[in-house]
C-alpha positions in Angstrom: 39.2 20.5 50.6 37.7 18.0 52.8 34.0 19.3 51.6 34.8 19.0 47.8 36.1 15.6 48.5 33.1 14.3 50.2 31.0 15.7 47.3 33.2 13.9 44.7 32.8 10.7 46.8 28.9 11.3 47.1 28.8 11.7 43.4 30.9 8.4 42.9 28.6 6.5 45.2 25.5 7.7 43.6 27.0 6.6 39.9 28.0 3.3 41.4 24.3 2.7 42.5 23.0 3.8 39.3 25.0 1.1 37.8 23.6 -1.4 40.1 20.5 0.3 39.7 20.0 -0.4 35.9 21.6 -4.1 36.1 18.8 -6.4 35.6 14.9 -6.6 34.7 14.1 -4.6 37.8 16.6 -1.7 37.0 15.6 -1.3 33.7 12.0 -1.0 34.7 13.0 1.4 37.6 14.8 3.5 34.9 11.7 3.3 32.9 9.5 4.8 35.5 12.0 7.7 36.3 12.2 8.6 32.6 8.0 8.7 32.8 8.2 10.8 36.0 10.6 13.4 34.4 8.2 13.9 31.5 9.8 11.3 28.9 6.4 9.3 28.1 7.5 8.1 25.0 4.6 5.7 23.6 3.4 5.1 26.9 0.1 7.5 26.5 -0.7 5.9 22.9 -0.5 2.3 24.4 -2.7 3.1 27.3 -5.4 4.9 25.2 -5.2 2.2 22.6 -6.1 -0.4 25.3 -8.8 1.7 26.7 -10.1 2.2 23.1 -10.0 -1.5 22.2 -11.5 -2.6 25.6 -14.7 -0.3 25.0 -15.4 -1.4 21.6 -14.7 -5.0 21.9 -17.2 -4.8 25.1 -20.1 -3.1 22.9 -19.3 -5.4 19.8 -17.1 -8.7 20.1 -16.7 -8.4 16.2 -14.2 -5.5 16.8 -11.5 -7.8 18.2 -12.2 -10.7 15.4 -9.3 -11.3 13.4 -11.3 -10.6 10.1 -12.1 -7.0 11.3 -8.4 -6.6 12.6 -6.9 -7.6 9.1 -9.2 -5.0 7.7 -8.3 -2.3 10.1 -4.8 -2.9 9.1 -5.5 -2.5 5.5 -7.2 0.9 6.0 -4.6 2.2 8.5 -2.0 1.8 5.8 -3.1 4.5 3.2 -3.3 7.6 5.5 -0.7 5.9 7.8 2.2 6.3 5.0 0.7 10.1 4.6 0.8 10.6 8.5 4.9 9.5 8.0 5.4 12.6 6.0 3.6 14.7 8.4 6.0 13.5 11.4 9.1 15.0 9.3 7.3 18.2 8.9 6.1 18.7 12.6 9.8 17.4 13.8 11.3 20.8 12.0 8.3 22.9 13.8 6.3 23.2 10.5 3.2 21.9 9.0 1.8 21.0 5.6 -1.8 21.5 5.1 -1.9 20.3 1.6 -1.4 16.5 2.1 -4.8 15.4 1.5 -5.1 17.3 -2.0 -1.4 16.1 -3.0 -2.4 12.5 -2.3 -5.6 12.9 -4.2 -3.7 14.3 -7.0 -1.4 11.8 -7.1 -4.1 9.0 -7.3 -5.6 10.8 -10.3 -2.4 11.3 -11.8 -1.9 7.6 -11.6 -5.1 6.8 -13.1 -4.7 9.0 -16.0 -1.2 7.8 -16.8 -2.1 4.2 -16.6 -5.4 3.9 -17.5 -6.1 6.6 -19.9 -2.3 6.9 -21.5 -1.2 3.3 -20.9 1.8 3.8 -18.9 3.4 0.7 -17.3 2.3 0.9 -13.5 5.6 1.1 -12.3 6.4 4.1 -14.4 3.1 5.7 -13.8 3.8 5.1 -10.0 7.4 6.9 -10.2 6.0 9.7 -12.3 3.3 10.4 -9.5 5.8 10.3 -6.8 8.1 12.5 -8.7 5.4 15.3 -9.0 4.8 14.8 -5.4 8.3 15.8 -4.8 8.4 18.5 -7.0 5.3 20.0 -5.2 7.1 19.5 -2.1 10.2 21.4 -3.6 8.3 24.4 -4.6 6.9 24.9 -1.1 10.5 24.6 0.2 11.5 27.3 -1.8 8.4 29.5 -1.1 9.8 29.1 2.6 13.1 29.4 2.4 13.6 32.0 -0.4 10.6 34.2 0.3 9.9 33.8 3.9 6.5 32.3 3.3 5.1 30.8 6.4 4.5 26.7 5.7 0.9 27.3 6.8 0.3 29.9 3.9 2.4 28.0 1.4 0.8 24.6 1.8 -2.6 26.2 2.1 -2.3 28.1 -1.3 -1.1 24.6 -2.5 -3.9 22.6 -1.1 -6.2 24.9 -3.4 -3.9 24.8 -6.5 -3.2 21.2 -6.3 -6.9 20.2 -6.0 -7.8 22.5 -8.9 -5.2 20.4 -10.8 -6.7 17.2 -9.6 -10.1 18.3 -10.7 -8.7 19.4 -14.2 -6.9 16.1 -15.0 -9.8 13.9 -14.2 -12.0 16.1 -16.8 -15.8 15.8 -16.8 -15.7 12.1 -16.0 -14.9 13.0 -12.3 -13.4 9.8 -11.8 -11.3 6.7 -13.2 -11.7 3.1 -12.3 -8.4 1.1 -11.9 -8.7 -2.4 -13.5 -9.7 -5.1 -11.2 -7.4 -8.1 -10.9 -4.2 -5.8 -11.6 -1.4 -6.3 -9.3 -1.6 -3.0 -7.7 -5.6 -3.2 -6.7 -5.3 -6.8 -5.6 -2.2 -5.2 -3.5 -4.6 -2.8 -2.0 -7.3 -5.1 -1.5 -6.3 -8.9 -1.2 -3.0 -9.5 -0.8 -1.7 -10.9 2.3 1.8 -12.8 3.7 2.3 -16.4 3.4 2.3 -17.7 7.1 6.1 -18.5 7.3 6.9 -15.0 5.9 4.6 -13.4 8.3 6.1 -15.5 11.3 9.6 -14.7 10.1 9.3 -10.8 9.9 7.6 -11.3 13.1 10.6 -12.7 14.7 12.9 -9.5 13.3 12.2 -6.6 15.6 13.2 -9.0 18.8 16.4 -10.0 17.1 17.0 -6.4 16.4 16.3 -5.4 20.0 18.7 -7.9 21.1 21.7 -7.3 18.9 21.4 -3.5 19.2 21.1 -3.7 23.0 23.8 -6.1 23.4 26.2 -3.7 21.3 24.9 -0.6 23.3 25.5 -2.1 26.6 29.0 -3.4 25.4 29.8 0.0 24.3 28.8 1.9 27.6 30.6 -0.7 29.8 34.0 -0.2 27.6 33.3 3.7 28.3 32.4 3.3 32.1 29.1 4.0 31.9 25.8 2.4 33.2 24.1 0.0 31.2 21.3 -2.4 31.1 22.0 -6.2 32.0 21.9 -8.7 29.1 19.0 -10.1 30.7 17.0 -6.9 30.7 17.7 -6.8 27.2 16.5 -10.7 26.6 13.5 -10.0 28.9 12.2 -7.2 26.5 13.3 -9.0 23.4 11.5 -12.0 24.3 8.0 -10.3 25.3 8.3 -8.1 22.0 8.7 -11.1 20.0 6.2 -13.2 21.7 3.5 -10.5 21.3 4.2 -10.3 17.9 4.2 -13.6 16.9 0.8 -14.1 18.8 -0.3 -11.3 16.9 0.7 -13.1 13.6 -0.8 -16.4 14.8 -4.4 -14.6 15.4 -4.3 -12.7 12.2 -3.5 -15.7 10.3 -6.8 -17.4 11.7 -8.2 -15.1 9.2 -6.9 -13.7 5.8 -3.0 -13.0 7.4 -1.2 -9.8 7.6 -1.6 -7.4 4.5 1.5 -6.8 2.5 0.1 -3.2 2.2 0.5 -3.1 6.2 3.9 -4.5 5.6 5.1 -2.0 3.3 3.7 0.8 5.6 5.8 -0.7 8.6 8.6 -1.2 6.5 8.7 2.6 5.5 8.2 3.4 9.3 11.3 1.2 10.2 13.3 2.9 7.4 12.4 6.4 8.3 13.1 5.7 12.3 16.3 4.3 11.2 17.2 7.5 9.0 16.3 9.9 11.9 18.0 8.2 14.7 21.0 6.6 13.0 22.2 9.2 10.4 23.7 12.9 10.4 20.1 13.9 8.4 18.2 12.5 11.1 19.9 14.3 13.8 20.1 17.4 11.6 16.2 17.3 11.5 16.0 17.2 15.5 18.5 19.9 15.9 16.8 22.4 13.5 13.1 21.6 15.0 14.8 22.0 18.7 16.6 25.6 17.9 17.0 26.5 14.3 19.4 29.4 14.9 21.6 26.9 17.1 21.6 24.5 14.3 22.6 27.1 12.0 25.7 28.1 14.1 26.5 24.4 14.5 27.2 24.4 10.5 23.9 22.4 9.9 22.4 23.5 6.4 19.1 24.6 7.8 17.5 25.5 4.5 18.5 21.6 3.0 16.9 20.4 5.9 13.7 22.2 5.3 13.6 21.3 1.7 13.9 17.9 2.6 11.3 17.8 5.0 8.9 19.7 2.6 9.8 17.2 -0.2 9.6 13.8 1.6 6.1 14.8 3.1 4.8 15.6 -0.2 6.2 12.4 -1.5 4.8 10.4 1.0 1.6 12.0 0.5 1.6 10.9 -2.9 2.3 7.4 -2.2 -0.3 7.2 0.3 -2.9 8.6 -2.2 -1.9 5.8 -4.5 -2.3 3.5 -2.1 -5.7 4.7 -1.0 -6.6 4.3 -5.0 -5.1 0.6 -5.1 -7.6 0.3 -1.8 -10.9 1.6 -3.9 -9.9 0.5 -7.2 -10.7 3.8 -8.2 -9.3 7.7 -8.5 -11.8 10.4 -8.5 -12.6 13.8 -7.6 -13.3 12.9 -3.7 -9.9 11.2 -3.3 -7.9 13.0 -0.6 -10.7 15.2 0.4 -12.9 15.0 3.6 -10.9 14.0 6.7 -7.5 12.8 5.1 -5.9 15.9 5.9 -7.1 15.7 9.6 -6.6 12.2 10.3 -3.0 12.3 9.0 -2.2 15.5 11.1 -3.9 14.1 14.1 -2.3 10.6 13.8 1.2 12.0 13.9 0.2 14.2 16.9 -1.6 11.3 18.8 1.1 9.0 18.2 3.5 11.4 20.2 5.2 13.8 17.6 5.6 17.3 19.3 3.8 20.1 17.8 6.9 22.2 19.4 9.2 20.6 17.3 12.5 18.8 17.6 10.8 15.4 19.2 9.0 12.8 17.4 9.5 9.3 16.0 8.4 7.5 12.8 6.5 5.1 14.9 4.3 8.1 15.8 2.6 7.4 12.5 2.0 3.8 13.0 1.0 4.3 16.5 -1.4 7.3 15.8 -3.4 6.0 12.6 -4.2 2.6 14.6 -5.9 4.6 17.2 -7.6 7.0 14.7 -8.9 3.8 12.4 -9.9 1.9 15.4 -12.1 4.5 16.6 -13.5 4.8 12.8 -13.9 1.1 12.9 -15.3 0.5 16.1 -17.8 3.2 15.4 -19.0 1.9 12.2 -19.4 -1.8 13.5 -21.8 -0.1 16.1 -23.6 1.9 13.3 -23.1 5.1 14.6 -22.8 8.4 12.9 -19.7 10.1 11.4 -20.4 12.8 13.6 -19.5 10.8 16.8 -16.3 9.9 15.2 -15.2 13.5 14.5 -16.0 14.4 17.8 -14.2 11.5 19.5 -11.1 12.1 17.3 -11.0 15.6 18.2 -11.0 14.9 21.9 -8.5 12.4 21.7 -6.2 14.8 19.4 -6.9 17.5 22.4 -5.8 15.3 24.9 -2.7 14.4 23.1 -1.7 17.9 22.9 -2.4 18.8 26.6 -0.2 15.5 27.5 2.6 16.6 25.2 2.6 20.4 26.7 2.4 18.8 30.1 5.2 16.4 29.5 7.2 19.3 27.8 7.1 21.2 30.9 8.0 18.3 33.0 11.5 17.7 30.9 11.9 21.3 31.4 11.7 21.0 35.1 13.7 18.0 35.3 16.5 19.2 32.6 15.6 17.1 29.9 13.9 19.4 27.3 
């Protein structure tokens, strides 16, 4: 009896130490380091990699970190970044979509045909292309759910079929020029935020961190659990706000923050909320972690897979239309080349696990900035695209290795 009482007292003492340990900025930093040591790396590898990449390219060519170049980088990141957001959803459930490039190209071609050739209003043409993208994703889901066709095979077949449809609707000309000066083309090439709007939006993440951190800490204290101090929450919120405001101020010395990048970030924030704060998002994580356990817990597994396929295809379609707006053209080359590889690599490099069940919408944002930084930096150095492929492949391999090692560490520490 005395041994049990001693053990219980030790546990209480440890809990009390933990509460004190997490109270304050130092405690928050210590808790972060504990998570890192146990394999919960979060966005740390991506941030470190991005700092290294930017430092190297800025040293080799100072123009890389100029505000003008960074604005162009944000424009270019938005198109494939939206496609990568759909890839995150597929990886979350442990599947893959190899047709995202073809779907994006087909959507851009469909936009051009409906808008330019048939005179549809732009909003209606966009909705039509999105609907067709969703239909393609639904077909993949039926092949997967009803016939047990692996997603790799289903989407590989779709890659070929959709590419054929893209070539067919474009016809003999092979390309359609979108009208210069139209709102959609201006959105993809020119439009940036007014400075007051950009500064105001840059303050929102810090405010959201402060409000949610305060509420979370209050609920944990009411439940008798350890919680972060308000000082620690305020400190991190201020750091994030200052960082974003300084970034906006620097971009405003050139053209400013692109509206297209703002749309991308809005989609990322919305999807992150859906993945972390809704029953659907929790079900996505559960299905990706253990499909059978999720089924026994009462989750409609087939519906979750269907939603992943449909959203992935719709994000691919939207990304394709943004790319068409960026280039003011829809052509046979749209969606080909490295679009597929870059979108998938962005999701993985950003931190989404290939093993399923772990990932974040912010993976698409971080990953595509890494990939686009490599492409942009090598272009400024006037180096061949062969180096870009090799470097991107190396970064992707490192990201997968880090993910695998972190997964083993989480298993060893009971955090898997």
